[in-house]
N, C-alpha and C positions, 0 to 999 in steps of 0.2 A: 521739563515740558513745557515749550514752549506755548503761550500764550498766543489766538489771533490778534491782531490790532483793531484795536474799534475805531472805526472811523471818526475825526472831533471837527469840531467845528471853530471857525474862526476863532479868537479870545474877544476881538473887539466887538461882538454882537453883546445886546443888552446880553442879562440873565435870563430874565423871561425865554429869550427867543432862541436862545441855546436851550431851554431846557423844552420847549415845543418842538426843536430841531429833532434832539435825540429822541424822545417819544416816536416821533413820524420814523425816523430808522429803525429803531426797536416793535412797529407795529405793522411797518411795511411787508415782511414775510406772514405776517399772519393775514395780513389782506390778499396778500397773493394765495396763500391757502383758503382763503374762503371762497375767492373767485375762481378755483381751479378743480376744487373737490367736488363739485356736482359733475364738470365734464371727464371726472375720474370714476363714478359711480355712471356716468352714460356711456365709456370707453370700449367693456365688455360686452354690453347688450349689441354696440356699434358693430363693433368688429363681428358676430354671430352674424349680425344680419349679413353685412356685409361677403361673410363666408358661404353663405347658402341662398342667400339672392346675390347682390350688386354683382359679385364677380363670376357666378355663372350665366349671370343677365345680359353683363359684357360680353364673355364668351358664344353666348347664342345672336348676338347682333354680329358678330365678327364670324360666325359660320355659316348669316346667310347672304353675305355677299361674298361667300368664296363656292367652289364646287366639291363640297364636304359628304362625306361617308363615314358608315362606323370605323372606315378603319385609319380615319383622319382629315386635317384639312387641307385641301387643295388648291390650284388654280383661282387666280380674284377672278370675279366674273360678273361684278355691281350689283344690277337690278336683275339679274338674268333669273333668280332664282323668284322673286316677286313677280314677276312677270309671267313667269313657269305656273307658279301655284295661282291666279288670279286670270291668266288668259286665258284658259280652254273652258273656264264657265264654270266650272265643277268649285273653284273656289270662290264663287258666288253665291252659288248654291250651297256649298258649307256653313258659309257666313250669312246666309237666311237663313234659315233651319236653326240653326243656334239663335237667330235672334226671335224665331217663333216660339222655341223651348223658352226660351228667357222670358218672353213676354206671357206668357200661356201661364208658367208657373206663376211666374212674381201677382198677373192679375189676380188668379184665386187663391195662392198663400196668403196672399197683407191681407185681405179685406176678410178670410178667413179664420186667421190669428190674432187682429183687431177685434172680430166678434169676439170672440172665445177668452181675450181679455178682458173685457168688459164685462163679458159674463162671470168669469170667476174673481172680478174685482167687489162682486154683490156678498150680501151675507146670507149668500146658500148653505143648504147641511151638505156635509163632506165636500167641503170644497175643498179640502185637501188631498182627501181620495181623487177627486175629478182633476185636481194640474198632477198629480204623479202619472195617473193612466195617459193625460195628452201631451206629457213631455217626452212620453216612451219612446215615438218614432223617432224623435233626434239624437235619443241616444245609441239606434242601430245605423252599422255603417252602411254605404253606398253599395257595399255586392251584397249584405244581407236583403235591403232592401228590392234591390234589382231582382233576385232569386224568387224572393216572396211575392213579390207584384206577377212575377212570368207564370209563377205556380200558379196565382188566383184566376187570372185572364186565363190560362192553357185553356183552351175547347175542347180536350176529350176530359179530362180530372181534374180541372179548376172548380172550387165551389162556384164562384162567380156564374161560369158557363151552366152549373145544375141549377142552378137558381134558378135562372133564364129558361132552363128548358123544361122545371118545373110549372113555370108562369107561361109554357107552351109555345115557345118562342127558341130558335136557334142563335146561339154567338160565334161567327168565326176568330179564330186565333187571332187576337189584336195585336199578338208580338210580331205575325208575320203578313199582316193584313198594312195594304198598304194605303188605306183610309184612317185607322186607326191605332197604328206601331205608333203617332208622334201625341196622338191625345192620352196614349198609356204611358207612353210616357210624362207626361207630366202630373198625368195623377199617382206616378207614384213620386214623385220630385215636388208633390205636393204636398201629400204624405209625408211626407221625408221630413221639410223646410217648412209648415205653418208653425212647429212648438217654437222655432226661432224666435220667430213674429211675436208669437203669443209673449211669451217670457220678458221678451223689453217692452212691449207694451204695458204688458203689466206691469212690471216695476216701474217705469212712469205713469202709469196710472196712479199706485200708490204714492204718489207724490205729490198728487194736487190734494191740498186741503178740504177737507169736506166742510168746511166753514161756505168755501164757495158755493158750493152746491146749497147748503141751506139756506144762505142770503138768495139767490137766483130762486128757487121755493117759494120763500115768502114773497117775493115782487111778484110773482104770479109767473116764471116764466115755465115753458111744456119742459119737457124731456126733452124732445130735437133741440130747440132751444139752446135748451141746459148742453146736452151732447155737443150743439156745432159753436156755443161761445166761450164755453168753458173747457171740456173735453181735449175737442182739437187742438188749439193753441195750444194747450198745457205738454201735448204729447208730439206735437209736430216734428219736432227737432228728433226726437227718437227716434217716428217712423222713418224720416228721410236716412238717419244712419242703418235701421235692418233694410229700407227699403235695398239700399246701395250692399249690405254684406248678403242679402238672398242675389241679387242682380249678380254680385262679385261670383258667389258659388255656383249659381246654376251653368254662369256661361263656361266656368270651369272644370265642369264636371263630367268625366271621362267613364270612370268605373262603373256609376249604374249604367249610364246609354254601350258602352261596350258592352255589358254584362246581359242585359235584358234583350236587346234588340241587334249588338254586333253593327249597329248604321243601317241596317236596313230594315223592311226591305227593298232590294234594288236600289239602295243609297237614300231612301226618306228619310232617314233618321242620323247621317252621318254628319253633327255637328260640326263645329272648328274647331273644336277642344279634339274630337275623335281623331280629326284629318290628321293632327301635328302628330298622336301615338301610331296613325297607321302608316305613315311618311316613313315615319322612323325607326319603326320595329316591324314592321311587314314588307317594306320596300327598299329600306337602309335609306332615305334620302335624307341622310341630314341636312345638306342646305336648305332643302322646301319645307323642310319640318319646322326648321325654326326661322324661317320666311313668314311660316304659319302664327309660330308661336311671339314671333315679335310684333306680327300684328294685332294675336290676342291682350300681348301687354300693353299697345298701342290705345286698344278701345277700353281696356280698365281704368287705365292710367285716365281717360278719355272721361267715364263713368262718375270716377273719383273728383276730376278737377269739377264735373258740374254741381254733386253734391257739395262740393266746400263752396263753392260759389253763391248756390242755392240757400244753405246757409249760414254762409256770412252776411248776403243780403238779410234774412229776415233777421238773424243779432243787430244788423245795425241799422233796420227799418225798429223794430223795439227799443231802442237806443234813441 
């Protein structure tokens, strides 16, 4: 069995240089191995994400420029699917209702979760029990949440309507009321979303050194000043992260809207994400549904870029 030839160095080099050269040749494969090893660990995850995200996204973008239906992809139509989606006014209405749904949910869930996190961070009795109870809504699926709140707000046999009737009032069916359908959706989504905010903020609060609060208390700082000057700056980045996560989760929510209101009454709760579902699985307009899905992706990307820029600006200012 023959041995592979080992590269040799010129014999006229000094002995020390030849020794260093042989060491570099022997260490070069090890250096390349150390360089490529992180990419080897990263590659399986990248291939999985590409299979479930990048490839379907690229196919959806391609479909949005073609006359596509459930049977397959047709001829190239350019921006016609986008113009059909936004040209009749219904697409803009869906976009506005999605923004109302997101703004209302985030405006309530974020302060509520933050306040509960601050309360649970204090040394109160049964703190572990309260944490367990308050986190339960996040463990429930969107389907169960929609069914639960549709039952609770039902005007005939719901407990909320019963309590209102005991007080001498009447409550219309919130799910079928044009004025109450969107607030009902927002309440249900807030109940499901606030635990995520609470968990993130509580984890961030537990990393704040207690010495900072003690020093501020000794210096005579009030509770509001301690909250404003210590708590808020220390959990700002975490709050931005959970703000983006809650925004994206609400903006892409289809199940809760579909099960609870179905987009009604008279389209008052048909959000952009639900419109994609309806166009694809009810009308089989794959091209229009793909165009709406691409718009959702662009808005999600915009939200993420804004968050990254804000977070990067905060880190730069601190540096």
